[in-house]
N, C-alpha and C positions, 0 to 999 in steps of 0.2 A: 504494500500500500504506500509506503514511504517513497518508493521509486516512482510510482505512478504520479503522486503529488509533485515530486521533484521534476519529473518530465513535463507535467502540465505547466508548472511555474516557469520552466525554461522556455517552453513554446510561447507563452504569453510575453515573457521578457524579450525574446527575439523579435516577435511581431511589433511590440512597442518601440524597440530600437530601430527596426526597419522603417518605421514611420518618421523617426527623428533624423536619421542619417541615410542618405541615398547616394549610391555611387554607380558609375557606368561609363561607357565609351560615348564619344560624340563625334560626328562627321559633319563637315561644313563646306559650303562653297561661298565665295565672296566676289564682289565686284569692287575693284579698287579704282578710285578716281583720284587725280592729283589736284591739289588746290594751290594755284600759283597765278600770279599776274605777270610773271617774268618771261613767259614763253608765248609765242604766237598761237599755238594750238596744243591741245592735249587730248589723249584718248584713254578710256578705261580698259581694264583687262580683267579676266577672271582667274581665280586661283582656287585651290582646295586646301583643306586642313583636317586634322584629326587630333583628338585630345581625350583625356580622361577627366571626369568631373566628380566632385563630391559636394553634396548639398546638405545643409543642416536646416531642418524645418522647425520653426517656432510659431505655432498657431498660424496666423495669417502672414507672418514675415518669414523670410528665408535668406540665407547667405550661401553663396556658391563659389567654389574655386575651381579653376580649370588649368591644365598644363598639357601642352602638346606641341604640334608642328603645324606651320601654316605657310602658304605661298601667296605672293602678291605680284601682280603684273600691271604695268601701265606704260604709257609712252608720252614724251613731250617733244615738241619741235620748235625750232626758231627759223623764221623766214630767211632764206638765203644761206643758212648754216647747215641744217640737216635735222634729222630726227634721231632720238635716242629712245630705245626700248629697254625697260627695266624688268628684270625677273629676280625677285627677292624671295628668299625662303629661310626659315629658321625657327627658333624656339618662340612659343606663344604662351603667355601666362595671363590669366584674367581673374579678377576678384569682382563679385557682383553682390549687391544687396537688393532684395526685391520684396514685393507685396502681392499677395494673392487677392486679386480684385473680385473675381467671380468664382466661388467654389462650385464644382460640379459633382459634389458628393464623392462616392467611391470611384467614379469615373475619372476625375482629375480636377483641373482648375485652369483659370486664365490669369496670367501674371503680367506685371510691369516691373521693370528693373533698371538700375543704373549701376555704373561701376568704372573700373580702370583696367586698361589693357597695356601690357608691355611686350614688345617684340624685340628679339635679338636676331638680326639677320646674319646667319653664318655663311650664307651664299648670296653674293651680289653679282649679278651678271648685267652688264650694260652693253647693248649692241648699237654701234653707230659707226659712221665712216670717218669720224674725227678721232679725238683722243679719249681715253678713259675718263669718266666723270666720277669722282669719289662721292660716296654717300655715307651718312652716319649709319652705324651698325645698330644703334638702339632707337626704338621708336615708341613713344608713349602716347596713349589715346584715352580720352574719356568716352564712355559709351552709354547708350540708352536703348531700351527695346521693349518688346512684348513677346510673351511666350504662352504656349498652351501645353498642358500635360493631359494626355489621354492614356489611361491604363498605365503602362510602364514606358511609354514613348514621350519624348519632349520635343517640341517644335519651337524654335526661337527665330525671331528677326531682331537684329541689332545694328545700330549705326555707330561706327567708331570714328570720332572726330580727332584727327591727329594733332598733337600739340608740339611735337618735335619738328624742327626745321631740318629736313634730311640733307639739304645741300649746304656744305660748309662754306661755300663762297658767299658772295653778296646777295645771290638770288634766294628766294624763299620757295621751298617745296615742302608741302605737307600732304598727308593722305586723308581721304575720306572713304571709309569702307562700309559697304552694305553687306551684311553677313547673314546667311540663312543656314541654320543647323538642325540636325536631327540627332537625338540622343536616346539611349536605352538605359533605364534604371534597373540594375540587377537586384537591388534591395528595395 
């Protein structure tokens, strides 16, 4: 009888803990735009990413951390000089605080959130017919977005507004990223 009671209490504790902390993988695609007035034209590019996430739920509030890998692509051009295409990839870390605005019972919820994103570009490729253009390896962004949880799936849209000037010269180059992600909660 003691083993049965102990097993029942263990099952209840694990279920309560699973509601408090959730972990899982996350896959994303992004559209990176460059924010600059120093070039005559610019174009967006798409990239992909994957990460692991951990979420701590506290009633209607939650905090989430993510760590993974992401790619970003974009191009800029100067009239009469040429076009430069950038392909950036590397470590991606995000901290989010959010609020569950519409609970959907056991099915899930609809969320809004804000946070901070840091990228470290371990690979910077710039294609142009001129000389190599150096870029900063670290990029900080503030983000805001909305998400939906349905069963164990998470769907998020977030916009990352870059605050780091990536071009160390006198020009200003910042990123604006629209990110769509799909995650799966193991717990």
